[in-house]
C-alpha positions as MATLAB code, in Angstrom:
seq = 'QVQLVESGGGLVQAGGSLRLSCVASRSFFLFNPMGWYRQAPGKQRELVATITSGGSTNYADSVKGRFVISRENAKNTVYLQMNSLKPEAPAVYYCHAWLGQRDYWGQGTQVTVSS';
ca = [
      -8.806  -44.626  -45.060;
     -11.172  -43.686  -42.282;
     -12.900  -40.341  -42.265;
     -14.932  -38.826  -39.452;
     -17.059  -35.842  -40.374;
     -18.624  -33.714  -37.659;
     -21.531  -31.335  -37.987;
     -24.010  -29.489  -35.807;
     -21.830  -26.879  -34.193;
     -22.759  -23.236  -34.061;
     -23.689  -20.342  -31.819;
     -26.191  -20.906  -29.043;
     -27.302  -18.962  -26.012;
     -26.471  -20.147  -22.529;
     -29.026  -22.658  -21.357;
     -29.727  -23.803  -24.876;
     -29.031  -27.076  -26.648;
     -27.088  -28.359  -29.604;
     -26.713  -31.790  -31.113;
     -23.446  -32.718  -32.743;
     -23.196  -35.530  -35.239;
     -20.205  -37.500  -36.465;
     -20.501  -39.710  -39.508;
     -17.883  -42.377  -40.138;
     -16.809  -43.427  -43.602;
     -16.885  -47.125  -42.925;
     -18.598  -49.817  -40.939;
     -19.391  -48.257  -37.684;
     -19.488  -51.215  -35.356;
     -15.762  -51.714  -35.858;
     -14.989  -48.515  -34.015;
     -14.582  -49.039  -30.308;
     -14.791  -46.790  -28.465;
     -15.918  -43.599  -30.100;
     -15.967  -40.272  -28.396;
     -16.092  -36.523  -28.382;
     -13.319  -34.216  -27.256;
     -13.150  -30.442  -27.161;
     -10.410  -27.853  -27.272;
     -10.644  -24.204  -26.362;
      -8.016  -21.705  -27.537;
      -4.834  -21.992  -25.509;
      -5.997  -25.122  -23.726;
      -5.369  -28.817  -24.112;
      -7.847  -31.037  -25.846;
     -10.049  -32.701  -23.248;
     -12.361  -35.662  -23.142;
     -16.067  -34.902  -23.193;
     -17.679  -38.323  -23.579;
     -17.068  -41.788  -24.963;
     -19.247  -44.707  -25.963;
     -18.265  -48.314  -26.586;
     -19.660  -50.640  -29.209;
     -21.724  -52.189  -26.431;
     -23.211  -48.846  -25.510;
     -21.299  -48.163  -22.301;
     -20.748  -44.453  -21.809;
     -18.320  -42.275  -19.943;
     -18.519  -38.527  -19.338;
     -16.300  -35.767  -18.093;
     -17.491  -34.554  -14.706;
     -18.125  -31.104  -16.155;
     -20.805  -32.396  -18.534;
     -22.434  -35.187  -16.539;
     -26.175  -34.768  -16.397;
     -26.181  -32.284  -19.287;
     -24.641  -34.099  -22.265;
     -25.643  -37.427  -23.752;
     -23.554  -39.459  -26.181;
     -25.230  -42.036  -28.372;
     -24.550  -44.005  -31.517;
     -26.705  -45.167  -34.386;
     -24.891  -48.044  -36.020;
     -27.175  -48.255  -39.041;
     -26.206  -44.681  -39.964;
     -22.549  -44.937  -38.949;
     -23.178  -41.954  -36.711;
     -22.366  -40.940  -33.173;
     -24.180  -38.034  -31.561;
     -23.524  -35.665  -28.725;
     -26.657  -34.049  -27.341;
     -25.609  -31.009  -25.358;
     -28.181  -29.452  -23.029;
     -28.025  -26.626  -20.524;
     -25.004  -25.213  -22.263;
     -22.872  -22.889  -20.177;
     -21.303  -19.610  -21.331;
     -17.743  -20.835  -21.711;
     -14.944  -19.980  -24.102;
     -15.629  -21.150  -27.648;
     -14.348  -24.635  -28.292;
     -13.872  -26.939  -31.207;
     -15.489  -30.326  -30.684;
     -13.741  -33.274  -32.254;
     -15.029  -36.731  -32.994;
     -12.598  -39.524  -32.159;
     -12.560  -43.254  -32.820;
     -10.387  -46.249  -32.190;
     -10.141  -48.883  -34.881;
      -7.915  -51.650  -33.679;
      -4.668  -50.067  -32.557;
      -5.080  -46.876  -34.504;
      -7.150  -43.839  -33.703;
      -8.761  -41.250  -35.918;
      -9.933  -37.670  -35.530;
     -12.478  -35.588  -37.328;
     -11.795  -32.047  -38.465;
     -13.838  -30.526  -35.649;
     -16.905  -28.355  -35.344;
     -16.992  -25.052  -33.503;
     -19.352  -24.484  -30.586;
     -19.854  -21.038  -29.127;
     -22.112  -20.394  -26.150;
     -23.085  -16.788  -25.562;
     -24.131  -15.398  -22.195;
];
């Protein structure tokens, strides 16, 4: 059984930064790709960023230039560094991973940006 555990969410002022972490319960290099999604109340879950096992990244247009996704294989961890945060509706950020033909989700971590 694969578990993804997120942490690092919280309340931050607009313009500030947060770093989210997602720790996987098994060998990390098997997951490809990994990513972060977010979901605000009443809205669909949307892609934020993904990273492949080779380190290739992809970002939603809304976060390009502000967010950075990275992975540390030795710690089975993927990060999302969020800078210049905008005062948007609170959202839950979810870690996501593909392992073969099956995908997995974390439980989510709440991010709230105040104006």
